[in-house]
PLY file of the C-alpha trace (Angstrom):
ply
format ascii 1.0
element vertex 528
property float x
property float y
property float z
element edge 527
property int vertex1
property int vertex2
end_header
0.00 -0.01 0.03
2.81 2.38 0.95
4.58 1.59 -2.33
1.34 2.28 -4.35
0.92 5.59 -2.39
4.53 6.59 -3.20
4.00 5.80 -6.83
0.75 7.92 -6.98
2.66 10.76 -5.33
5.52 10.50 -7.62
3.48 10.48 -10.78
1.37 13.27 -9.52
4.47 15.33 -8.95
5.74 14.49 -12.45
2.35 15.67 -13.85
2.40 18.90 -11.95
6.10 19.61 -13.07
5.09 18.72 -16.65
2.19 21.15 -16.58
4.36 23.77 -15.17
7.03 23.18 -17.84
4.42 23.12 -20.67
3.08 26.41 -19.38
6.40 28.13 -19.31
7.51 26.61 -22.64
4.50 26.54 -24.80
1.97 29.07 -23.50
2.81 32.75 -24.57
3.96 34.98 -21.72
1.98 38.11 -21.42
3.85 41.10 -22.82
5.10 43.44 -20.18
3.62 46.85 -19.24
6.94 47.79 -17.54
9.34 48.86 -20.40
12.85 50.40 -20.40
13.13 53.40 -22.66
16.36 55.18 -23.43
15.45 57.81 -20.66
14.12 55.47 -18.07
11.55 52.85 -17.21
7.84 53.45 -18.02
4.80 51.51 -16.77
1.58 51.55 -18.59
-1.80 49.69 -18.34
-3.82 47.08 -20.02
-7.00 47.49 -21.97
-10.07 46.03 -20.18
-9.76 42.79 -22.26
-5.94 42.69 -21.68
-5.33 42.66 -25.50
-3.58 46.02 -25.76
-0.91 47.57 -23.66
-1.39 51.37 -23.33
1.24 53.91 -22.42
0.12 57.55 -22.09
2.15 60.61 -21.53
5.75 59.41 -22.26
8.01 62.54 -22.49
9.96 62.50 -25.78
11.78 65.82 -25.48
12.59 68.36 -22.81
9.94 70.93 -21.94
10.15 73.74 -24.47
10.01 76.49 -21.84
12.12 79.44 -20.83
15.21 79.70 -23.05
13.97 76.57 -24.96
10.91 78.41 -26.17
11.43 78.61 -30.03
14.27 76.09 -30.16
14.41 72.74 -31.77
13.27 69.93 -29.34
16.02 69.00 -26.97
16.80 65.58 -25.42
14.54 64.69 -22.48
16.23 64.32 -19.10
16.65 60.76 -17.81
14.75 59.65 -14.64
15.36 57.06 -12.02
12.81 54.64 -10.97
9.59 53.75 -12.75
7.61 56.51 -14.43
3.82 55.82 -14.43
2.47 56.61 -17.95
-1.17 56.15 -17.36
-2.52 59.62 -18.24
-2.26 61.75 -21.42
0.37 64.36 -21.25
-1.04 68.01 -21.36
-1.85 69.36 -24.76
0.25 72.23 -26.25
-0.81 75.83 -25.87
-3.89 76.60 -27.95
-7.32 78.39 -27.94
-10.71 76.99 -28.46
-10.60 77.11 -32.27
-12.52 74.03 -33.43
-15.78 73.00 -31.73
-15.41 69.31 -32.76
-12.26 68.80 -30.68
-12.66 67.02 -27.36
-9.67 66.25 -25.20
-8.90 63.91 -22.30
-5.74 65.60 -20.93
-5.32 68.30 -18.33
-3.74 70.86 -20.64
-3.00 73.18 -22.24
0.51 74.10 -21.09
3.90 74.88 -22.73
5.29 71.73 -21.19
3.55 69.43 -23.65
6.03 67.16 -25.60
4.53 63.80 -24.73
3.56 60.77 -26.73
1.44 57.62 -26.29
1.91 54.03 -27.36
-0.73 51.41 -28.01
0.84 47.86 -28.51
-0.72 44.47 -28.90
-0.41 42.20 -25.93
-0.16 38.94 -27.95
3.46 37.98 -28.65
4.41 37.73 -32.26
7.20 35.84 -34.02
7.85 39.05 -35.97
8.06 42.65 -34.78
4.83 44.66 -35.21
4.66 47.35 -37.84
4.43 50.87 -36.35
1.91 53.62 -37.18
2.83 57.14 -36.10
-0.23 59.59 -36.07
-0.08 63.25 -36.62
-3.23 65.21 -35.69
-4.73 67.98 -37.61
-5.98 71.40 -36.47
-4.51 73.96 -38.75
-1.16 73.93 -36.89
-3.03 76.02 -34.34
-5.00 73.38 -32.24
-5.22 69.53 -31.62
-3.74 67.04 -29.32
-3.12 63.18 -29.00
-5.84 62.80 -26.33
-8.79 63.08 -28.66
-11.04 60.02 -28.29
-11.53 59.83 -32.10
-7.84 59.33 -32.51
-7.42 56.68 -29.79
-5.03 53.90 -31.12
-6.48 50.90 -29.11
-8.61 49.31 -31.79
-5.95 49.80 -34.56
-3.57 48.05 -32.24
-5.90 45.07 -32.07
-5.27 44.60 -35.89
-1.56 43.77 -35.22
0.13 47.20 -35.31
1.68 49.50 -32.82
0.17 53.01 -32.72
2.22 56.02 -31.59
0.87 59.56 -31.36
2.84 62.64 -30.08
2.03 66.21 -29.35
3.71 69.01 -31.31
3.94 72.66 -30.60
1.20 74.85 -32.22
0.52 78.43 -33.30
2.90 81.09 -32.07
4.78 78.43 -30.06
5.37 76.15 -32.90
5.62 78.37 -35.95
6.97 81.83 -34.89
9.82 83.41 -36.93
11.96 86.31 -35.89
15.28 87.77 -37.13
16.89 87.15 -33.68
15.67 83.60 -33.67
17.30 83.09 -37.03
20.51 84.74 -35.91
20.86 82.59 -32.76
20.13 79.37 -34.78
23.20 77.48 -36.01
21.15 76.54 -39.12
20.14 80.26 -39.62
16.53 79.27 -39.55
13.43 80.01 -37.41
9.95 78.63 -37.27
8.87 74.95 -38.02
9.42 74.03 -34.28
6.27 71.96 -34.40
7.44 70.13 -37.41
10.80 69.39 -35.81
8.75 68.00 -32.78
7.25 65.46 -35.18
10.83 64.44 -36.24
11.77 64.05 -32.53
8.74 61.66 -32.13
10.05 59.61 -35.09
13.54 59.55 -33.60
12.13 58.37 -30.26
10.28 55.60 -32.11
13.44 54.63 -33.94
15.32 54.24 -30.62
12.66 52.73 -28.39
9.85 51.00 -30.24
11.62 47.54 -30.37
11.25 47.41 -26.51
7.36 47.62 -27.03
7.58 44.81 -29.74
7.69 47.17 -32.74
9.79 47.10 -35.88
11.94 50.27 -36.14
12.49 49.54 -39.81
8.75 49.41 -40.54
7.21 52.78 -39.66
4.23 54.49 -41.28
3.48 58.12 -40.75
-0.21 59.07 -41.19
-2.11 62.21 -40.38
-5.23 64.26 -41.25
-5.50 67.91 -42.46
-2.61 69.67 -40.90
-1.32 66.26 -40.02
-1.57 65.35 -43.66
0.29 68.59 -44.67
2.95 67.42 -42.12
3.25 64.05 -43.73
3.97 65.69 -47.10
6.56 67.97 -45.42
8.08 65.10 -43.55
8.45 63.29 -46.96
10.23 66.43 -48.33
12.45 67.21 -45.34
16.01 65.93 -45.17
15.64 65.73 -41.44
13.13 62.94 -41.64
14.86 60.81 -44.43
15.05 57.23 -43.38
12.83 57.64 -40.23
9.77 56.06 -41.93
9.03 53.55 -44.61
5.52 54.47 -45.72
3.11 57.46 -45.62
-0.64 58.05 -45.43
-2.17 61.46 -46.00
-5.76 62.27 -45.30
-6.90 65.63 -46.78
-4.17 68.07 -47.57
-0.48 68.65 -48.57
2.03 71.54 -49.13
1.11 71.78 -52.79
-1.51 74.36 -52.34
-1.73 77.80 -53.88
-4.18 78.83 -51.14
-2.34 77.40 -48.12
1.35 77.49 -49.05
4.34 77.47 -46.78
5.62 81.00 -46.69
9.21 82.10 -47.26
11.42 82.69 -44.23
11.71 86.35 -45.06
7.94 86.77 -45.41
7.24 84.89 -42.07
9.91 86.84 -40.18
8.55 90.16 -41.36
4.97 89.25 -40.50
5.80 87.79 -37.17
8.19 90.65 -36.06
5.34 93.09 -36.82
3.08 91.03 -34.55
5.77 91.12 -31.77
6.14 94.85 -32.13
2.35 95.35 -31.96
2.26 93.73 -28.48
5.32 95.77 -27.28
7.77 92.91 -27.42
10.61 94.44 -29.35
13.28 91.80 -28.80
13.54 88.05 -28.29
14.24 88.56 -24.56
10.93 90.48 -24.25
9.04 87.63 -26.10
10.56 84.91 -23.99
9.78 86.91 -20.78
6.08 86.92 -21.55
4.00 84.17 -19.83
2.79 81.45 -22.15
-0.94 82.45 -21.58
-0.36 86.16 -22.24
1.45 85.23 -25.47
-1.31 82.99 -26.52
-4.00 85.44 -25.71
-2.22 88.14 -27.78
-1.70 85.76 -30.68
-5.51 84.92 -30.67
-6.80 88.36 -30.71
-6.37 88.92 -34.32
-8.46 85.75 -35.07
-7.83 83.18 -37.80
-4.72 81.25 -38.20
-1.61 83.43 -38.62
1.31 81.32 -37.65
2.22 78.67 -40.28
5.19 76.47 -41.51
7.63 78.22 -43.75
10.53 77.47 -46.11
13.26 77.91 -43.35
16.15 76.59 -45.27
16.68 73.84 -42.65
13.60 71.61 -42.12
12.47 72.58 -45.64
15.48 73.69 -47.75
13.15 74.74 -50.49
9.51 74.50 -51.42
7.92 71.09 -51.06
6.86 71.09 -54.61
10.37 71.73 -55.81
11.76 68.99 -53.65
9.30 66.47 -55.11
9.89 67.78 -58.65
13.57 67.08 -58.26
12.78 63.55 -56.77
14.59 64.36 -53.58
11.65 63.32 -51.31
11.42 60.05 -49.46
10.74 57.32 -51.82
8.21 55.40 -49.88
4.72 53.97 -50.75
1.99 56.61 -50.39
-1.63 56.21 -49.66
-3.56 59.56 -49.86
-6.96 61.01 -50.61
-9.72 63.22 -49.35
-13.36 63.45 -48.52
-16.21 64.10 -50.93
-17.54 67.26 -49.21
-14.31 69.10 -48.16
-15.72 72.59 -49.11
-18.76 74.71 -48.66
-20.63 76.67 -51.22
-21.03 79.77 -49.06
-17.48 81.07 -49.63
-17.87 81.03 -53.40
-20.95 83.27 -53.42
-20.02 85.67 -50.67
-22.97 87.74 -49.80
-24.83 86.92 -52.94
-27.64 84.37 -53.47
-26.40 80.90 -54.38
-28.03 80.92 -57.87
-26.87 79.65 -61.27
-26.65 83.21 -62.63
-24.34 84.42 -59.69
-22.22 81.30 -60.15
-21.72 82.06 -63.80
-20.98 85.74 -63.04
-18.42 84.68 -60.42
-16.85 82.22 -62.82
-16.24 85.02 -65.31
-14.72 87.21 -62.47
-12.36 84.42 -61.53
-11.32 83.02 -64.99
-12.12 85.71 -67.57
-11.61 84.08 -71.01
-11.26 80.62 -69.42
-14.69 80.84 -67.73
-16.23 78.65 -70.53
-13.84 75.87 -69.79
-14.41 76.31 -66.08
-18.13 76.01 -66.40
-17.82 72.73 -68.34
-15.93 71.34 -65.34
-18.13 72.95 -62.75
-21.54 73.16 -64.39
-24.33 75.46 -63.13
-27.41 74.78 -65.38
-29.63 75.00 -62.27
-29.40 76.64 -58.88
-28.96 73.23 -57.27
-26.16 72.34 -59.70
-24.44 75.75 -59.10
-24.46 75.09 -55.28
-22.87 71.72 -55.79
-20.31 73.03 -58.21
-19.54 75.85 -55.70
-19.07 73.31 -53.00
-16.87 71.22 -55.24
-14.67 74.18 -56.27
-14.27 75.29 -52.69
-13.20 71.75 -51.55
-10.86 71.50 -54.57
-9.16 74.85 -53.67
-9.09 74.00 -50.00
-7.92 70.43 -49.99
-8.49 68.29 -53.05
-6.13 70.00 -55.52
-3.12 70.05 -53.19
-3.66 66.40 -52.23
-4.05 65.38 -55.87
-0.91 67.29 -56.85
1.05 65.53 -54.07
-0.14 62.20 -55.33
0.68 63.08 -58.97
4.24 64.16 -58.13
4.97 61.21 -55.95
3.74 59.06 -58.81
6.05 60.84 -61.20
9.22 61.00 -59.13
8.81 58.88 -56.01
9.62 55.50 -57.48
7.12 53.77 -55.14
3.48 52.57 -55.27
0.63 55.15 -54.84
-2.92 54.46 -53.73
-5.67 57.11 -53.79
-9.03 57.14 -52.10
-12.15 59.25 -51.67
-14.17 59.06 -48.45
-17.80 59.28 -49.52
-19.75 58.27 -46.46
-21.91 60.95 -44.70
-22.18 60.38 -41.00
-25.75 60.18 -39.77
-27.13 63.30 -38.09
-27.35 63.34 -34.32
-30.77 62.68 -32.72
-33.04 65.70 -33.28
-30.78 67.46 -35.78
-32.79 68.64 -38.69
-30.15 70.77 -40.33
-29.04 69.95 -43.87
-26.43 67.12 -44.10
-22.78 68.23 -44.34
-22.09 65.13 -46.37
-18.63 63.54 -46.09
-17.34 66.72 -44.50
-13.60 67.53 -43.69
-12.36 65.26 -40.85
-15.30 62.89 -40.99
-13.08 59.86 -41.81
-10.93 60.05 -38.66
-13.12 57.90 -36.35
-13.58 55.48 -39.28
-9.89 54.98 -39.61
-9.39 54.40 -35.96
-12.59 52.29 -35.47
-13.54 54.87 -32.90
-17.15 55.57 -34.03
-18.15 55.29 -30.38
-16.24 58.52 -29.80
-19.09 60.45 -31.33
-22.64 60.01 -29.95
-24.32 59.50 -33.34
-26.92 56.85 -34.35
-24.28 54.80 -36.40
-25.57 52.27 -38.93
-24.44 48.81 -39.63
-22.90 50.08 -42.89
-20.80 52.62 -40.87
-19.47 49.97 -38.59
-18.63 47.82 -41.72
-16.86 50.66 -43.40
-14.93 51.49 -40.35
-13.65 47.89 -40.19
-12.78 47.99 -43.78
-10.80 51.19 -43.54
-8.89 50.11 -40.44
-8.01 46.98 -42.31
-6.81 48.88 -45.38
-4.72 51.28 -43.27
-3.10 48.59 -41.15
-2.48 46.31 -44.25
-0.74 49.27 -45.92
1.35 49.83 -42.83
2.34 46.14 -42.76
3.46 45.79 -46.32
2.92 48.96 -48.34
-0.26 47.62 -49.92
-3.73 48.05 -48.55
-5.11 44.88 -50.06
-5.89 41.76 -48.07
-7.99 38.69 -47.85
-11.84 39.43 -48.09
-11.41 43.07 -49.00
-12.54 44.77 -52.12
-9.59 45.02 -54.42
-7.87 48.39 -54.30
-5.75 48.93 -57.46
-2.67 51.18 -57.37
-2.92 54.58 -58.87
-0.99 54.62 -62.04
-0.24 56.79 -65.02
-3.14 56.77 -67.38
-5.51 54.75 -65.21
-5.93 56.96 -62.20
-8.21 54.55 -60.25
-9.69 55.82 -56.93
-11.06 53.64 -54.11
-14.36 55.00 -53.12
-14.93 54.42 -49.37
-18.67 54.12 -48.71
-21.40 51.65 -47.71
-20.37 49.76 -50.72
-16.72 50.50 -51.40
-15.27 50.07 -54.92
-12.46 51.34 -57.18
-13.40 53.57 -60.17
-11.46 55.65 -62.68
-11.06 59.28 -61.50
-13.99 61.16 -62.94
-12.57 64.56 -61.98
-9.13 64.47 -63.37
-9.76 67.31 -65.83
-10.82 69.52 -62.92
-7.57 69.24 -61.16
-5.51 69.50 -64.38
-7.39 72.80 -65.10
-6.66 74.10 -61.55
-3.09 72.98 -62.05
-2.52 74.98 -65.25
-4.98 77.91 -64.85
-4.70 80.07 -61.70
-7.75 82.36 -61.05
-7.36 85.81 -62.43
-9.03 87.47 -59.29
-8.84 84.97 -56.40
0 1
1 2
2 3
3 4
4 5
5 6
6 7
7 8
8 9
9 10
10 11
11 12
12 13
13 14
14 15
15 16
16 17
17 18
18 19
19 20
20 21
21 22
22 23
23 24
24 25
25 26
26 27
27 28
28 29
29 30
30 31
31 32
32 33
33 34
34 35
35 36
36 37
37 38
38 39
39 40
40 41
41 42
42 43
43 44
44 45
45 46
46 47
47 48
48 49
49 50
50 51
51 52
52 53
53 54
54 55
55 56
56 57
57 58
58 59
59 60
60 61
61 62
62 63
63 64
64 65
65 66
66 67
67 68
68 69
69 70
70 71
71 72
72 73
73 74
74 75
75 76
76 77
77 78
78 79
79 80
80 81
81 82
82 83
83 84
84 85
85 86
86 87
87 88
88 89
89 90
90 91
91 92
92 93
93 94
94 95
95 96
96 97
97 98
98 99
99 100
100 101
101 102
102 103
103 104
104 105
105 106
106 107
107 108
108 109
109 110
110 111
111 112
112 113
113 114
114 115
115 116
116 117
117 118
118 119
119 120
120 121
121 122
122 123
123 124
124 125
125 126
126 127
127 128
128 129
129 130
130 131
131 132
132 133
133 134
134 135
135 136
136 137
137 138
138 139
139 140
140 141
141 142
142 143
143 144
144 145
145 146
146 147
147 148
148 149
149 150
150 151
151 152
152 153
153 154
154 155
155 156
156 157
157 158
158 159
159 160
160 161
161 162
162 163
163 164
164 165
165 166
166 167
167 168
168 169
169 170
170 171
171 172
172 173
173 174
174 175
175 176
176 177
177 178
178 179
179 180
180 181
181 182
182 183
183 184
184 185
185 186
186 187
187 188
188 189
189 190
190 191
191 192
192 193
193 194
194 195
195 196
196 197
197 198
198 199
199 200
200 201
201 202
202 203
203 204
204 205
205 206
206 207
207 208
208 209
209 210
210 211
211 212
212 213
213 214
214 215
215 216
216 217
217 218
218 219
219 220
220 221
221 222
222 223
223 224
224 225
225 226
226 227
227 228
228 229
229 230
230 231
231 232
232 233
233 234
234 235
235 236
236 237
237 238
238 239
239 240
240 241
241 242
242 243
243 244
244 245
245 246
246 247
247 248
248 249
249 250
250 251
251 252
252 253
253 254
254 255
255 256
256 257
257 258
258 259
259 260
260 261
261 262
262 263
263 264
264 265
265 266
266 267
267 268
268 269
269 270
270 271
271 272
272 273
273 274
274 275
275 276
276 277
277 278
278 279
279 280
280 281
281 282
282 283
283 284
284 285
285 286
286 287
287 288
288 289
289 290
290 291
291 292
292 293
293 294
294 295
295 296
296 297
297 298
298 299
299 300
300 301
301 302
302 303
303 304
304 305
305 306
306 307
307 308
308 309
309 310
310 311
311 312
312 313
313 314
314 315
315 316
316 317
317 318
318 319
319 320
320 321
321 322
322 323
323 324
324 325
325 326
326 327
327 328
328 329
329 330
330 331
331 332
332 333
333 334
334 335
335 336
336 337
337 338
338 339
339 340
340 341
341 342
342 343
343 344
344 345
345 346
346 347
347 348
348 349
349 350
350 351
351 352
352 353
353 354
354 355
355 356
356 357
357 358
358 359
359 360
360 361
361 362
362 363
363 364
364 365
365 366
366 367
367 368
368 369
369 370
370 371
371 372
372 373
373 374
374 375
375 376
376 377
377 378
378 379
379 380
380 381
381 382
382 383
383 384
384 385
385 386
386 387
387 388
388 389
389 390
390 391
391 392
392 393
393 394
394 395
395 396
396 397
397 398
398 399
399 400
400 401
401 402
402 403
403 404
404 405
405 406
406 407
407 408
408 409
409 410
410 411
411 412
412 413
413 414
414 415
415 416
416 417
417 418
418 419
419 420
420 421
421 422
422 423
423 424
424 425
425 426
426 427
427 428
428 429
429 430
430 431
431 432
432 433
433 434
434 435
435 436
436 437
437 438
438 439
439 440
440 441
441 442
442 443
443 444
444 445
445 446
446 447
447 448
448 449
449 450
450 451
451 452
452 453
453 454
454 455
455 456
456 457
457 458
458 459
459 460
460 461
461 462
462 463
463 464
464 465
465 466
466 467
467 468
468 469
469 470
470 471
471 472
472 473
473 474
474 475
475 476
476 477
477 478
478 479
479 480
480 481
481 482
482 483
483 484
484 485
485 486
486 487
487 488
488 489
489 490
490 491
491 492
492 493
493 494
494 495
495 496
496 497
497 498
498 499
499 500
500 501
501 502
502 503
503 504
504 505
505 506
506 507
507 508
508 509
509 510
510 511
511 512
512 513
513 514
514 515
515 516
516 517
517 518
518 519
519 520
520 521
521 522
522 523
523 524
524 525
525 526
526 527
């Protein structure tokens, strides 16, 4: 009996040891939320279902305050111990400019250079591709804490998502002769764009510790973020820091929103400084951040903007692409169906066909007939639609089209073009006319973050969001949006110009408005 008992105990012990061995050797270990970065250890959290690790508020550069105001981002100071990264870092200084922006941080403040990482928990035999998001907001507003730009659901599709704040408005894009003189590069302005480069440099150094591939990085952004992507492709400072690019609505190929020359931006910005009684760089740096922001917002509009500084941008973005000196990486880009509004075209006049025709003759003189073939106005309704199309083309579509065309001509890499056509449903009780597929409407679709907006989303919206996030993550993975079970998205090529229309039923079609953009490319308005 004793021998039998010993045998049972012996085999039970073997079984327990075997199970423990099997667990340690075959079951995947959970990825850590404690990570060693180049500046120190950071500890994040898990998503409720433990499928995504979340790190919020990791500093990637020194606070740009005091003497560091209006200087390129400097290395962040190392820390000892473990830094909790469980809350978004404060957003950069900004006013309340866009009503659709909702933030989850405690900002704004001048100490704002923080980033976030969303990484899959599931171990992978291969490093995960990395997607670095750049928010929009006219280079005057925005932050990484917006719910519609949360990276958790994209990370569930097998990518690591990183988003970083960058300086805005007067703090990010102010030029001054004294700043240029103190710069070893003889440049000033573009500090916000240099912050974006600092994020990419941080990713290159640190993302492997999170399970990411530092040699497979995709930059993607919307509006000013898309302009930024085009500028990063052109800038020698960003060469080699990313392998793919996605632009959503906008690029520095616009005649209406160009990057200014350094001389022009210095002149305008020095006049502003003089107008508030700050006659030297010391005076400007002595002002509190809030007073400086308040003074900059009094004039209204967006007055501080990227420039051709000779350093971040050695020449115009268009010239860099024309010479083939941009990053030769696959590009996926496009815009939304309803980027513009008809109101600006008519001014104070009634939106009628007759007024549209009259305005066409004011704008294009002897080319008005050709213009009216491309933007027809046989009826008042058609005139309103054409006015909206022309406004959207001038605002966003033309510049994005020209970016795509020039990358196709000189970039030596595949190009994919889309149009987002889905009009989000109106909020409950909203009886105002639909805005259609308006500027920025695609963001929550890309991030599978429809829940971030309290709208009565339809099953077709959920399906489109899943489709778009799959296209975007496939492109990040291999430079091609196509994948099993998805409608085929052909590359945009010379002579075919196929566009993927993203809607309840998504499909690729030849570009039906190519002549419109070619007209705008060769025929500037006589009286803009």
